[in-house]
PDBQT receptor file of N, H, CA, C and O in Angstrom, charges set to zero:
ATOM      1  N   MET A   1     -17.956  31.138  -5.507  1.00  0.00    +0.000 N 
ATOM      2  CA  MET A   1     -17.227  32.254  -5.219  1.00  0.00    +0.000 C 
ATOM      3  C   MET A   1     -17.532  32.845  -4.121  1.00  0.00    +0.000 C 
ATOM      4  O   MET A   1     -18.705  33.027  -3.798  1.00  0.00    +0.000 OA
ATOM      5  N   GLY A   2     -16.418  33.265  -3.324  1.00  0.00    +0.000 N 
ATOM      6  H   GLY A   2     -15.465  33.117  -3.587  1.00  0.00    +0.000 HD
ATOM      7  CA  GLY A   2     -16.695  33.993  -2.373  1.00  0.00    +0.000 C 
ATOM      8  C   GLY A   2     -16.534  33.397  -0.859  1.00  0.00    +0.000 C 
ATOM      9  O   GLY A   2     -16.422  34.047   0.180  1.00  0.00    +0.000 OA
ATOM     10  N   MET A   3     -16.556  31.792  -1.047  1.00  0.00    +0.000 N 
ATOM     11  H   MET A   3     -16.648  31.264  -1.892  1.00  0.00    +0.000 HD
ATOM     12  CA  MET A   3     -16.691  31.157   0.249  1.00  0.00    +0.000 C 
ATOM     13  C   MET A   3     -15.585  31.605   1.124  1.00  0.00    +0.000 C 
ATOM     14  O   MET A   3     -14.552  32.110   0.684  1.00  0.00    +0.000 OA
ATOM     15  N   ARG A   4     -15.872  31.372   2.578  1.00  0.00    +0.000 N 
ATOM     16  H   ARG A   4     -16.711  30.962   2.935  1.00  0.00    +0.000 HD
ATOM     17  CA  ARG A   4     -15.182  31.945   3.490  1.00  0.00    +0.000 C 
ATOM     18  C   ARG A   4     -14.231  30.440   3.973  1.00  0.00    +0.000 C 
ATOM     19  O   ARG A   4     -13.326  30.607   4.790  1.00  0.00    +0.000 OA
ATOM     20  N   PHE A   5     -14.409  29.484   3.606  1.00  0.00    +0.000 N 
ATOM     21  H   PHE A   5     -15.145  29.348   2.942  1.00  0.00    +0.000 HD
ATOM     22  CA  PHE A   5     -14.006  28.266   4.221  1.00  0.00    +0.000 C 
ATOM     23  C   PHE A   5     -13.784  27.032   3.096  1.00  0.00    +0.000 C 
ATOM     24  O   PHE A   5     -14.510  27.004   2.103  1.00  0.00    +0.000 OA
ATOM     25  N   ASP A   6     -13.044  26.308   3.245  1.00  0.00    +0.000 N 
ATOM     26  H   ASP A   6     -12.454  26.331   4.052  1.00  0.00    +0.000 HD
ATOM     27  CA  ASP A   6     -12.773  25.170   1.832  1.00  0.00    +0.000 C 
ATOM     28  C   ASP A   6     -14.087  24.247   1.961  1.00  0.00    +0.000 C 
ATOM     29  O   ASP A   6     -14.771  23.932   2.935  1.00  0.00    +0.000 OA
ATOM     30  N   ILE A   7     -14.158  23.970   0.724  1.00  0.00    +0.000 N 
ATOM     31  H   ILE A   7     -13.603  24.226  -0.067  1.00  0.00    +0.000 HD
ATOM     32  CA  ILE A   7     -15.133  22.892   0.211  1.00  0.00    +0.000 C 
ATOM     33  C   ILE A   7     -14.924  21.719  -0.413  1.00  0.00    +0.000 C 
ATOM     34  O   ILE A   7     -14.227  21.887  -1.414  1.00  0.00    +0.000 OA
ATOM     35  N   ASP A   8     -15.220  20.673  -0.247  1.00  0.00    +0.000 N 
ATOM     36  H   ASP A   8     -15.786  20.537   0.566  1.00  0.00    +0.000 HD
ATOM     37  CA  ASP A   8     -15.104  19.434  -1.136  1.00  0.00    +0.000 C 
ATOM     38  C   ASP A   8     -16.296  19.659  -2.212  1.00  0.00    +0.000 C 
ATOM     39  O   ASP A   8     -17.394  20.128  -1.913  1.00  0.00    +0.000 OA
ATOM     40  N   VAL A   9     -15.895  19.239  -3.545  1.00  0.00    +0.000 N 
ATOM     41  H   VAL A   9     -15.003  18.859  -3.788  1.00  0.00    +0.000 HD
ATOM     42  CA  VAL A   9     -16.780  19.200  -4.844  1.00  0.00    +0.000 C 
ATOM     43  C   VAL A   9     -16.894  18.039  -5.253  1.00  0.00    +0.000 C 
ATOM     44  O   VAL A   9     -15.831  17.647  -5.735  1.00  0.00    +0.000 OA
ATOM     45  N   ALA A  10     -17.656  17.335  -5.285  1.00  0.00    +0.000 N 
ATOM     46  H   ALA A  10     -18.519  17.653  -4.894  1.00  0.00    +0.000 HD
ATOM     47  CA  ALA A  10     -17.928  16.161  -6.195  1.00  0.00    +0.000 C 
ATOM     48  C   ALA A  10     -18.629  16.436  -7.558  1.00  0.00    +0.000 C 
ATOM     49  O   ALA A  10     -19.753  16.938  -7.563  1.00  0.00    +0.000 OA
ATOM     50  N   PHE A  11     -18.000  16.123  -8.686  1.00  0.00    +0.000 N 
ATOM     51  H   PHE A  11     -17.087  15.715  -8.682  1.00  0.00    +0.000 HD
ATOM     52  CA  PHE A  11     -18.788  16.444  -9.976  1.00  0.00    +0.000 C 
ATOM     53  C   PHE A  11     -19.371  15.235 -10.526  1.00  0.00    +0.000 C 
ATOM     54  O   PHE A  11     -18.587  14.330 -10.811  1.00  0.00    +0.000 OA
ATOM     55  N   LEU A  12     -20.623  15.062 -10.724  1.00  0.00    +0.000 N 
ATOM     56  H   LEU A  12     -21.259  15.798 -10.492  1.00  0.00    +0.000 HD
ATOM     57  CA  LEU A  12     -21.447  13.741 -11.325  1.00  0.00    +0.000 C 
ATOM     58  C   LEU A  12     -21.638  13.922 -12.476  1.00  0.00    +0.000 C 
ATOM     59  O   LEU A  12     -21.693  15.076 -12.903  1.00  0.00    +0.000 OA
ATOM     60  N   ASP A  13     -21.810  12.713 -13.397  1.00  0.00    +0.000 N 
ATOM     61  H   ASP A  13     -21.765  11.776 -13.050  1.00  0.00    +0.000 HD
ATOM     62  CA  ASP A  13     -22.321  12.777 -14.867  1.00  0.00    +0.000 C 
ATOM     63  C   ASP A  13     -23.668  12.710 -14.720  1.00  0.00    +0.000 C 
ATOM     64  O   ASP A  13     -24.150  13.055 -13.640  1.00  0.00    +0.000 OA
ATOM     65  N   ARG A  14     -24.472  12.276 -15.730  1.00  0.00    +0.000 N 
ATOM     66  H   ARG A  14     -24.081  11.996 -16.606  1.00  0.00    +0.000 HD
ATOM     67  CA  ARG A  14     -25.925  12.497 -15.952  1.00  0.00    +0.000 C 
ATOM     68  C   ARG A  14     -26.666  11.489 -14.959  1.00  0.00    +0.000 C 
ATOM     69  O   ARG A  14     -27.718  11.721 -14.363  1.00  0.00    +0.000 OA
ATOM     70  N   GLU A  15     -25.809  10.183 -14.900  1.00  0.00    +0.000 N 
ATOM     71  H   GLU A  15     -24.955   9.995 -15.385  1.00  0.00    +0.000 HD
ATOM     72  CA  GLU A  15     -26.499   9.263 -14.196  1.00  0.00    +0.000 C 
ATOM     73  C   GLU A  15     -26.097   9.303 -12.632  1.00  0.00    +0.000 C 
ATOM     74  O   GLU A  15     -26.499   8.359 -11.952  1.00  0.00    +0.000 OA
ATOM     75  N   GLY A  16     -25.488  10.113 -12.127  1.00  0.00    +0.000 N 
ATOM     76  H   GLY A  16     -25.161  10.880 -12.680  1.00  0.00    +0.000 HD
ATOM     77  CA  GLY A  16     -24.978  10.512 -10.854  1.00  0.00    +0.000 C 
ATOM     78  C   GLY A  16     -23.719   9.779 -10.306  1.00  0.00    +0.000 C 
ATOM     79  O   GLY A  16     -23.485   9.639  -9.106  1.00  0.00    +0.000 OA
ATOM     80  N   GLN A  17     -22.956   9.341 -11.292  1.00  0.00    +0.000 N 
ATOM     81  H   GLN A  17     -23.146   9.455 -12.268  1.00  0.00    +0.000 HD
ATOM     82  CA  GLN A  17     -21.730   8.863 -11.109  1.00  0.00    +0.000 C 
ATOM     83  C   GLN A  17     -20.594   9.776 -10.782  1.00  0.00    +0.000 C 
ATOM     84  O   GLN A  17     -20.420  10.695 -11.583  1.00  0.00    +0.000 OA
ATOM     85  N   VAL A  18     -19.718   9.691  -9.667  1.00  0.00    +0.000 N 
ATOM     86  H   VAL A  18     -19.859   8.944  -9.017  1.00  0.00    +0.000 HD
ATOM     87  CA  VAL A  18     -18.917  10.683  -9.584  1.00  0.00    +0.000 C 
ATOM     88  C   VAL A  18     -17.471  10.568 -10.530  1.00  0.00    +0.000 C 
ATOM     89  O   VAL A  18     -16.630   9.669 -10.559  1.00  0.00    +0.000 OA
ATOM     90  N   VAL A  19     -17.534  11.610 -11.135  1.00  0.00    +0.000 N 
ATOM     91  H   VAL A  19     -18.217  12.340 -11.111  1.00  0.00    +0.000 HD
ATOM     92  CA  VAL A  19     -16.289  11.603 -12.320  1.00  0.00    +0.000 C 
ATOM     93  C   VAL A  19     -15.159  12.400 -11.710  1.00  0.00    +0.000 C 
ATOM     94  O   VAL A  19     -14.077  12.219 -12.268  1.00  0.00    +0.000 OA
ATOM     95  N   ALA A  20     -15.163  13.225 -10.712  1.00  0.00    +0.000 N 
ATOM     96  H   ALA A  20     -16.043  13.372 -10.258  1.00  0.00    +0.000 HD
ATOM     97  CA  ALA A  20     -14.099  13.723 -10.150  1.00  0.00    +0.000 C 
ATOM     98  C   ALA A  20     -14.343  14.436  -8.874  1.00  0.00    +0.000 C 
ATOM     99  O   ALA A  20     -15.483  14.856  -8.678  1.00  0.00    +0.000 OA
ATOM    100  N   ILE A  21     -13.627  14.588  -8.175  1.00  0.00    +0.000 N 
ATOM    101  H   ILE A  21     -12.700  14.248  -8.334  1.00  0.00    +0.000 HD
ATOM    102  CA  ILE A  21     -13.407  15.233  -6.458  1.00  0.00    +0.000 C 
ATOM    103  C   ILE A  21     -12.491  16.180  -6.447  1.00  0.00    +0.000 C 
ATOM    104  O   ILE A  21     -11.476  15.945  -7.101  1.00  0.00    +0.000 OA
ATOM    105  N   THR A  22     -12.568  17.259  -5.845  1.00  0.00    +0.000 N 
ATOM    106  H   THR A  22     -13.393  17.450  -5.313  1.00  0.00    +0.000 HD
ATOM    107  CA  THR A  22     -11.833  18.178  -5.511  1.00  0.00    +0.000 C 
ATOM    108  C   THR A  22     -12.052  18.982  -4.255  1.00  0.00    +0.000 C 
ATOM    109  O   THR A  22     -13.199  19.274  -3.918  1.00  0.00    +0.000 OA
ATOM    110  N   THR A  23     -11.032  19.342  -3.567  1.00  0.00    +0.000 N 
ATOM    111  H   THR A  23     -10.100  19.104  -3.841  1.00  0.00    +0.000 HD
ATOM    112  CA  THR A  23     -11.224  20.265  -2.666  1.00  0.00    +0.000 C 
ATOM    113  C   THR A  23     -10.776  21.620  -3.049  1.00  0.00    +0.000 C 
ATOM    114  O   THR A  23      -9.726  21.868  -3.641  1.00  0.00    +0.000 OA
ATOM    115  N   MET A  24     -11.784  22.590  -2.607  1.00  0.00    +0.000 N 
ATOM    116  H   MET A  24     -12.638  22.388  -2.127  1.00  0.00    +0.000 HD
ATOM    117  CA  MET A  24     -11.724  23.875  -3.227  1.00  0.00    +0.000 C 
ATOM    118  C   MET A  24     -11.120  24.937  -2.004  1.00  0.00    +0.000 C 
ATOM    119  O   MET A  24     -11.694  24.958  -0.916  1.00  0.00    +0.000 OA
ATOM    120  N   LYS A  25     -10.169  25.633  -2.207  1.00  0.00    +0.000 N 
ATOM    121  H   LYS A  25      -9.702  25.616  -3.091  1.00  0.00    +0.000 HD
ATOM    122  CA  LYS A  25      -9.777  26.457  -1.362  1.00  0.00    +0.000 C 
ATOM    123  C   LYS A  25     -10.585  27.673  -1.154  1.00  0.00    +0.000 C 
ATOM    124  O   LYS A  25     -11.202  27.894  -2.196  1.00  0.00    +0.000 OA
ATOM    125  N   ARG A  26     -10.819  28.468  -0.339  1.00  0.00    +0.000 N 
ATOM    126  H   ARG A  26     -10.318  28.288   0.507  1.00  0.00    +0.000 HD
ATOM    127  CA  ARG A  26     -11.763  29.569  -0.014  1.00  0.00    +0.000 C 
ATOM    128  C   ARG A  26     -11.481  30.553  -1.219  1.00  0.00    +0.000 C 
ATOM    129  O   ARG A  26     -10.404  30.634  -1.810  1.00  0.00    +0.000 OA
ATOM    130  N   HIS A  27     -12.495  31.207  -1.458  1.00  0.00    +0.000 N 
ATOM    131  H   HIS A  27     -13.370  31.141  -0.977  1.00  0.00    +0.000 HD
ATOM    132  CA  HIS A  27     -12.114  32.498  -2.425  1.00  0.00    +0.000 C 
ATOM    133  C   HIS A  27     -11.412  31.865  -3.893  1.00  0.00    +0.000 C 
ATOM    134  O   HIS A  27     -10.535  32.504  -4.474  1.00  0.00    +0.000 OA
ATOM    135  N   ARG A  28     -11.844  30.712  -4.341  1.00  0.00    +0.000 N 
ATOM    136  H   ARG A  28     -12.557  30.192  -3.869  1.00  0.00    +0.000 HD
ATOM    137  CA  ARG A  28     -11.091  30.310  -5.287  1.00  0.00    +0.000 C 
ATOM    138  C   ARG A  28     -12.535  29.821  -6.374  1.00  0.00    +0.000 C 
ATOM    139  O   ARG A  28     -13.647  29.540  -5.926  1.00  0.00    +0.000 OA
ATOM    140  N   VAL A  29     -12.232  29.817  -7.556  1.00  0.00    +0.000 N 
ATOM    141  H   VAL A  29     -11.328  30.045  -7.920  1.00  0.00    +0.000 HD
ATOM    142  CA  VAL A  29     -13.381  29.110  -8.693  1.00  0.00    +0.000 C 
ATOM    143  C   VAL A  29     -12.519  27.836  -9.307  1.00  0.00    +0.000 C 
ATOM    144  O   VAL A  29     -11.366  27.820  -9.738  1.00  0.00    +0.000 OA
ATOM    145  N   GLY A  30     -13.478  26.794  -9.192  1.00  0.00    +0.000 N 
ATOM    146  H   GLY A  30     -14.414  26.808  -8.842  1.00  0.00    +0.000 HD
ATOM    147  CA  GLY A  30     -12.939  25.748  -9.791  1.00  0.00    +0.000 C 
ATOM    148  C   GLY A  30     -13.319  25.403 -11.309  1.00  0.00    +0.000 C 
ATOM    149  O   GLY A  30     -14.326  25.813 -11.884  1.00  0.00    +0.000 OA
ATOM    150  N   ALA A  31     -12.407  24.638 -11.810  1.00  0.00    +0.000 N 
ATOM    151  H   ALA A  31     -11.588  24.305 -11.343  1.00  0.00    +0.000 HD
ATOM    152  CA  ALA A  31     -12.159  24.291 -13.326  1.00  0.00    +0.000 C 
ATOM    153  C   ALA A  31     -13.327  23.457 -13.721  1.00  0.00    +0.000 C 
ATOM    154  O   ALA A  31     -13.594  22.479 -13.023  1.00  0.00    +0.000 OA
ATOM    155  N   PRO A  32     -14.120  23.762 -14.862  1.00  0.00    +0.000 N 
ATOM    156  CA  PRO A  32     -15.276  23.020 -15.151  1.00  0.00    +0.000 C 
ATOM    157  C   PRO A  32     -14.508  21.341 -15.503  1.00  0.00    +0.000 C 
ATOM    158  O   PRO A  32     -13.342  20.957 -15.593  1.00  0.00    +0.000 OA
ATOM    159  N   ARG A  33     -15.546  20.821 -15.599  1.00  0.00    +0.000 N 
ATOM    160  H   ARG A  33     -16.494  21.133 -15.526  1.00  0.00    +0.000 HD
ATOM    161  CA  ARG A  33     -15.366  19.064 -15.874  1.00  0.00    +0.000 C 
ATOM    162  C   ARG A  33     -16.585  18.796 -17.126  1.00  0.00    +0.000 C 
ATOM    163  O   ARG A  33     -17.807  18.934 -17.072  1.00  0.00    +0.000 OA
ATOM    164  N   LEU A  34     -15.931  18.477 -17.943  1.00  0.00    +0.000 N 
ATOM    165  H   LEU A  34     -14.938  18.365 -17.986  1.00  0.00    +0.000 HD
ATOM    166  CA  LEU A  34     -16.632  18.173 -19.305  1.00  0.00    +0.000 C 
ATOM    167  C   LEU A  34     -17.696  17.386 -19.219  1.00  0.00    +0.000 C 
ATOM    168  O   LEU A  34     -18.749  17.772 -19.727  1.00  0.00    +0.000 OA
ATOM    169  N   ARG A  35     -17.626  16.165 -18.576  1.00  0.00    +0.000 N 
ATOM    170  H   ARG A  35     -16.771  15.852 -18.163  1.00  0.00    +0.000 HD
ATOM    171  CA  ARG A  35     -18.721  15.088 -18.324  1.00  0.00    +0.000 C 
ATOM    172  C   ARG A  35     -19.499  15.429 -17.201  1.00  0.00    +0.000 C 
ATOM    173  O   ARG A  35     -20.545  14.793 -17.071  1.00  0.00    +0.000 OA
ATOM    174  N   ALA A  36     -19.204  16.362 -16.286  1.00  0.00    +0.000 N 
ATOM    175  H   ALA A  36     -18.354  16.879 -16.392  1.00  0.00    +0.000 HD
ATOM    176  CA  ALA A  36     -19.926  16.748 -15.304  1.00  0.00    +0.000 C 
ATOM    177  C   ALA A  36     -21.250  17.329 -15.525  1.00  0.00    +0.000 C 
ATOM    178  O   ALA A  36     -21.228  18.271 -16.317  1.00  0.00    +0.000 OA
ATOM    179  N   ARG A  37     -22.439  17.019 -15.029  1.00  0.00    +0.000 N 
ATOM    180  H   ARG A  37     -22.457  16.253 -14.386  1.00  0.00    +0.000 HD
ATOM    181  CA  ARG A  37     -23.655  17.490 -14.990  1.00  0.00    +0.000 C 
ATOM    182  C   ARG A  37     -24.420  18.214 -14.121  1.00  0.00    +0.000 C 
ATOM    183  O   ARG A  37     -25.383  18.949 -14.335  1.00  0.00    +0.000 OA
ATOM    184  N   SER A  38     -23.687  17.811 -12.795  1.00  0.00    +0.000 N 
ATOM    185  H   SER A  38     -22.905  17.214 -12.621  1.00  0.00    +0.000 HD
ATOM    186  CA  SER A  38     -24.256  18.482 -11.584  1.00  0.00    +0.000 C 
ATOM    187  C   SER A  38     -23.228  18.222 -10.290  1.00  0.00    +0.000 C 
ATOM    188  O   SER A  38     -22.397  17.317 -10.372  1.00  0.00    +0.000 OA
ATOM    189  N   VAL A  39     -23.306  18.935  -9.263  1.00  0.00    +0.000 N 
ATOM    190  H   VAL A  39     -23.981  19.670  -9.197  1.00  0.00    +0.000 HD
ATOM    191  CA  VAL A  39     -21.950  18.992  -8.254  1.00  0.00    +0.000 C 
ATOM    192  C   VAL A  39     -22.918  18.690  -7.025  1.00  0.00    +0.000 C 
ATOM    193  O   VAL A  39     -24.127  18.913  -6.956  1.00  0.00    +0.000 OA
ATOM    194  N   VAL A  40     -21.999  18.076  -5.992  1.00  0.00    +0.000 N 
ATOM    195  H   VAL A  40     -21.017  17.895  -6.048  1.00  0.00    +0.000 HD
ATOM    196  CA  VAL A  40     -22.413  18.139  -4.761  1.00  0.00    +0.000 C 
ATOM    197  C   VAL A  40     -21.337  18.674  -3.824  1.00  0.00    +0.000 C 
ATOM    198  O   VAL A  40     -20.287  18.052  -3.660  1.00  0.00    +0.000 OA
ATOM    199  N   GLU A  41     -21.569  19.704  -3.274  1.00  0.00    +0.000 N 
ATOM    200  H   GLU A  41     -22.422  20.209  -3.407  1.00  0.00    +0.000 HD
ATOM    201  CA  GLU A  41     -20.695  20.581  -2.075  1.00  0.00    +0.000 C 
ATOM    202  C   GLU A  41     -20.873  20.060  -0.915  1.00  0.00    +0.000 C 
ATOM    203  O   GLU A  41     -22.037  19.818  -0.594  1.00  0.00    +0.000 OA
ATOM    204  N   THR A  42     -19.802  19.747   0.017  1.00  0.00    +0.000 N 
ATOM    205  H   THR A  42     -18.857  19.943  -0.243  1.00  0.00    +0.000 HD
ATOM    206  CA  THR A  42     -19.841  19.599   1.130  1.00  0.00    +0.000 C 
ATOM    207  C   THR A  42     -18.405  20.556   2.027  1.00  0.00    +0.000 C 
ATOM    208  O   THR A  42     -17.618  21.266   1.401  1.00  0.00    +0.000 OA
ATOM    209  N   ARG A  43     -18.359  20.403   3.153  1.00  0.00    +0.000 N 
ATOM    210  H   ARG A  43     -18.998  19.826   3.662  1.00  0.00    +0.000 HD
ATOM    211  CA  ARG A  43     -17.358  20.809   3.853  1.00  0.00    +0.000 C 
ATOM    212  C   ARG A  43     -16.293  19.972   3.579  1.00  0.00    +0.000 C 
ATOM    213  O   ARG A  43     -16.529  18.814   3.234  1.00  0.00    +0.000 OA
ATOM    214  N   ALA A  44     -14.977  20.439   3.693  1.00  0.00    +0.000 N 
ATOM    215  H   ALA A  44     -14.785  21.380   3.973  1.00  0.00    +0.000 HD
ATOM    216  CA  ALA A  44     -13.636  20.013   3.305  1.00  0.00    +0.000 C 
ATOM    217  C   ALA A  44     -13.570  18.777   4.247  1.00  0.00    +0.000 C 
ATOM    218  O   ALA A  44     -13.668  18.863   5.471  1.00  0.00    +0.000 OA
ATOM    219  N   GLY A  45     -13.379  17.512   3.493  1.00  0.00    +0.000 N 
ATOM    220  H   GLY A  45     -13.300  17.442   2.499  1.00  0.00    +0.000 HD
ATOM    221  CA  GLY A  45     -12.966  16.219   4.377  1.00  0.00    +0.000 C 
ATOM    222  C   GLY A  45     -14.110  15.626   4.403  1.00  0.00    +0.000 C 
ATOM    223  O   GLY A  45     -13.904  14.566   4.994  1.00  0.00    +0.000 OA
ATOM    224  N   ALA A  46     -15.284  15.694   4.083  1.00  0.00    +0.000 N 
ATOM    225  H   ALA A  46     -15.452  16.556   3.603  1.00  0.00    +0.000 HD
ATOM    226  CA  ALA A  46     -16.299  15.036   4.208  1.00  0.00    +0.000 C 
ATOM    227  C   ALA A  46     -16.342  13.950   3.332  1.00  0.00    +0.000 C 
ATOM    228  O   ALA A  46     -16.717  12.871   3.791  1.00  0.00    +0.000 OA
ATOM    229  N   PHE A  47     -15.995  14.044   2.036  1.00  0.00    +0.000 N 
ATOM    230  H   PHE A  47     -15.691  14.920   1.663  1.00  0.00    +0.000 HD
ATOM    231  CA  PHE A  47     -15.935  13.097   1.066  1.00  0.00    +0.000 C 
ATOM    232  C   PHE A  47     -14.937  11.742   1.688  1.00  0.00    +0.000 C 
ATOM    233  O   PHE A  47     -15.257  10.557   1.601  1.00  0.00    +0.000 OA
ATOM    234  N   ASP A  48     -13.958  12.156   2.177  1.00  0.00    +0.000 N 
ATOM    235  H   ASP A  48     -13.698  13.119   2.248  1.00  0.00    +0.000 HD
ATOM    236  CA  ASP A  48     -12.919  11.101   2.632  1.00  0.00    +0.000 C 
ATOM    237  C   ASP A  48     -13.572  10.410   4.021  1.00  0.00    +0.000 C 
ATOM    238  O   ASP A  48     -13.608   9.204   4.265  1.00  0.00    +0.000 OA
ATOM    239  N   LYS A  49     -14.006  11.344   4.744  1.00  0.00    +0.000 N 
ATOM    240  H   LYS A  49     -13.977  12.324   4.546  1.00  0.00    +0.000 HD
ATOM    241  CA  LYS A  49     -14.753  10.491   5.781  1.00  0.00    +0.000 C 
ATOM    242  C   LYS A  49     -15.942   9.674   5.619  1.00  0.00    +0.000 C 
ATOM    243  O   LYS A  49     -16.148   8.770   6.428  1.00  0.00    +0.000 OA
ATOM    244  N   TRP A  50     -16.720   9.885   4.696  1.00  0.00    +0.000 N 
ATOM    245  H   TRP A  50     -16.553  10.620   4.039  1.00  0.00    +0.000 HD
ATOM    246  CA  TRP A  50     -18.057   9.280   4.169  1.00  0.00    +0.000 C 
ATOM    247  C   TRP A  50     -17.403   8.036   2.979  1.00  0.00    +0.000 C 
ATOM    248  O   TRP A  50     -18.138   7.176   2.494  1.00  0.00    +0.000 OA
ATOM    249  N   GLY A  51     -16.356   8.117   2.747  1.00  0.00    +0.000 N 
ATOM    250  H   GLY A  51     -15.759   8.816   3.142  1.00  0.00    +0.000 HD
ATOM    251  CA  GLY A  51     -15.657   6.960   1.896  1.00  0.00    +0.000 C 
ATOM    252  C   GLY A  51     -16.023   7.134   0.345  1.00  0.00    +0.000 C 
ATOM    253  O   GLY A  51     -16.029   6.172  -0.423  1.00  0.00    +0.000 OA
ATOM    254  N   VAL A  52     -16.313   8.379  -0.029  1.00  0.00    +0.000 N 
ATOM    255  H   VAL A  52     -16.308   9.160   0.595  1.00  0.00    +0.000 HD
ATOM    256  CA  VAL A  52     -16.839   8.660  -1.385  1.00  0.00    +0.000 C 
ATOM    257  C   VAL A  52     -15.486   8.826  -2.188  1.00  0.00    +0.000 C 
ATOM    258  O   VAL A  52     -14.472   9.390  -1.777  1.00  0.00    +0.000 OA
ATOM    259  N   VAL A  53     -15.695   8.161  -3.533  1.00  0.00    +0.000 N 
ATOM    260  H   VAL A  53     -16.519   7.703  -3.867  1.00  0.00    +0.000 HD
ATOM    261  CA  VAL A  53     -14.426   7.820  -4.376  1.00  0.00    +0.000 C 
ATOM    262  C   VAL A  53     -15.059   8.292  -5.622  1.00  0.00    +0.000 C 
ATOM    263  O   VAL A  53     -16.284   8.414  -5.661  1.00  0.00    +0.000 OA
ATOM    264  N   VAL A  54     -14.217   8.606  -6.784  1.00  0.00    +0.000 N 
ATOM    265  H   VAL A  54     -13.223   8.508  -6.751  1.00  0.00    +0.000 HD
ATOM    266  CA  VAL A  54     -14.629   8.421  -8.194  1.00  0.00    +0.000 C 
ATOM    267  C   VAL A  54     -14.995   7.165  -8.480  1.00  0.00    +0.000 C 
ATOM    268  O   VAL A  54     -14.454   6.141  -8.064  1.00  0.00    +0.000 OA
ATOM    269  N   GLY A  55     -16.172   7.276  -9.392  1.00  0.00    +0.000 N 
ATOM    270  H   GLY A  55     -16.612   8.109  -9.730  1.00  0.00    +0.000 HD
ATOM    271  CA  GLY A  55     -16.861   6.043  -9.604  1.00  0.00    +0.000 C 
ATOM    272  C   GLY A  55     -18.139   5.796  -8.769  1.00  0.00    +0.000 C 
ATOM    273  O   GLY A  55     -19.160   5.397  -9.329  1.00  0.00    +0.000 OA
ATOM    274  N   ASP A  56     -18.104   5.991  -7.649  1.00  0.00    +0.000 N 
ATOM    275  H   ASP A  56     -17.274   6.315  -7.194  1.00  0.00    +0.000 HD
ATOM    276  CA  ASP A  56     -19.405   5.783  -6.886  1.00  0.00    +0.000 C 
ATOM    277  C   ASP A  56     -20.463   6.595  -7.572  1.00  0.00    +0.000 C 
ATOM    278  O   ASP A  56     -20.284   7.534  -8.347  1.00  0.00    +0.000 OA
ATOM    279  N   GLU A  57     -21.734   6.017  -7.108  1.00  0.00    +0.000 N 
ATOM    280  H   GLU A  57     -21.880   5.254  -6.478  1.00  0.00    +0.000 HD
ATOM    281  CA  GLU A  57     -22.767   6.781  -7.731  1.00  0.00    +0.000 C 
ATOM    282  C   GLU A  57     -23.559   7.364  -6.469  1.00  0.00    +0.000 C 
ATOM    283  O   GLU A  57     -23.750   6.707  -5.446  1.00  0.00    +0.000 OA
ATOM    284  N   LEU A  58     -23.974   8.610  -6.656  1.00  0.00    +0.000 N 
ATOM    285  H   LEU A  58     -23.819   9.143  -7.487  1.00  0.00    +0.000 HD
ATOM    286  CA  LEU A  58     -24.826   9.256  -5.587  1.00  0.00    +0.000 C 
ATOM    287  C   LEU A  58     -26.145   9.435  -5.964  1.00  0.00    +0.000 C 
ATOM    288  O   LEU A  58     -26.519   9.491  -7.136  1.00  0.00    +0.000 OA
ATOM    289  N   SER A  59     -26.950   9.537  -4.857  1.00  0.00    +0.000 N 
ATOM    290  H   SER A  59     -26.646   9.491  -3.905  1.00  0.00    +0.000 HD
ATOM    291  CA  SER A  59     -28.473   9.970  -5.101  1.00  0.00    +0.000 C 
ATOM    292  C   SER A  59     -28.665  10.900  -3.906  1.00  0.00    +0.000 C 
ATOM    293  O   SER A  59     -28.034  10.955  -2.851  1.00  0.00    +0.000 OA
ATOM    294  N   ILE A  60     -29.515  11.490  -4.268  1.00  0.00    +0.000 N 
ATOM    295  H   ILE A  60     -30.028  11.445  -5.126  1.00  0.00    +0.000 HD
ATOM    296  CA  ILE A  60     -30.034  12.674  -3.022  1.00  0.00    +0.000 C 
ATOM    297  C   ILE A  60     -31.498  12.122  -2.885  1.00  0.00    +0.000 C 
ATOM    298  O   ILE A  60     -32.216  12.027  -3.880  1.00  0.00    +0.000 OA
ATOM    299  N   SER A  61     -31.906  11.775  -1.690  1.00  0.00    +0.000 N 
ATOM    300  H   SER A  61     -31.323  11.852  -0.881  1.00  0.00    +0.000 HD
ATOM    301  CA  SER A  61     -33.204  11.480  -1.155  1.00  0.00    +0.000 C 
ATOM    302  C   SER A  61     -33.844  12.157   0.011  1.00  0.00    +0.000 C 
ATOM    303  O   SER A  61     -33.005  12.440   0.866  1.00  0.00    +0.000 OA
ATOM    304  N   ASP A  62     -35.021  12.495   0.307  1.00  0.00    +0.000 N 
ATOM    305  H   ASP A  62     -35.703  12.265  -0.387  1.00  0.00    +0.000 HD
ATOM    306  CA  ASP A  62     -35.493  13.075   1.121  1.00  0.00    +0.000 C 
ATOM    307  C   ASP A  62     -36.091  12.120   2.472  1.00  0.00    +0.000 C 
ATOM    308  O   ASP A  62     -37.232  11.682   2.620  1.00  0.00    +0.000 OA
ATOM    309  N   SER A  63     -34.836  11.963   3.428  1.00  0.00    +0.000 N 
ATOM    310  H   SER A  63     -33.909  12.318   3.308  1.00  0.00    +0.000 HD
ATOM    311  CA  SER A  63     -35.173  10.910   4.391  1.00  0.00    +0.000 C 
ATOM    312  C   SER A  63     -36.490  11.621   5.435  1.00  0.00    +0.000 C 
ATOM    313  O   SER A  63     -36.944  10.817   6.249  1.00  0.00    +0.000 OA
ATOM    314  N   SER A  64     -36.797  12.323   5.446  1.00  0.00    +0.000 N 
ATOM    315  H   SER A  64     -36.428  12.976   4.784  1.00  0.00    +0.000 HD
ATOM    316  CA  SER A  64     -37.873  13.021   6.202  1.00  0.00    +0.000 C 
ATOM    317  C   SER A  64     -39.318  12.119   5.572  1.00  0.00    +0.000 C 
ATOM    318  O   SER A  64     -40.169  11.790   6.398  1.00  0.00    +0.000 OA
ATOM    319  N   GLN A  65     -39.479  11.831   4.394  1.00  0.00    +0.000 N 
ATOM    320  H   GLN A  65     -38.787  12.098   3.723  1.00  0.00    +0.000 HD
ATOM    321  CA  GLN A  65     -40.163  11.245   3.847  1.00  0.00    +0.000 C 
ATOM    322  C   GLN A  65     -40.635   9.669   4.047  1.00  0.00    +0.000 C 
ATOM    323  O   GLN A  65     -39.799   8.817   3.749  1.00  0.00    +0.000 OA
ATOM    324  N   PRO A  66     -41.723   9.303   4.458  1.00  0.00    +0.000 N 
ATOM    325  CA  PRO A  66     -42.132   8.115   4.731  1.00  0.00    +0.000 C 
ATOM    326  C   PRO A  66     -41.559   7.138   3.383  1.00  0.00    +0.000 C 
ATOM    327  O   PRO A  66     -41.795   5.931   3.351  1.00  0.00    +0.000 OA
TER     328      PRO A  66
């Protein structure tokens, strides 16, 4: 809440699978997703650029570690 710019939000289930993607307009609050256990937020348009779609599995890693 209170974001000054639009963001993309991917809702993930327990296994990291994308269950929904939405673009949230600035100064708005998103609706909860029942199956979602975590979210990934990025600048608006990034998921399209990266080709992320519902059903994809996302993981977070630290690329600075060997």
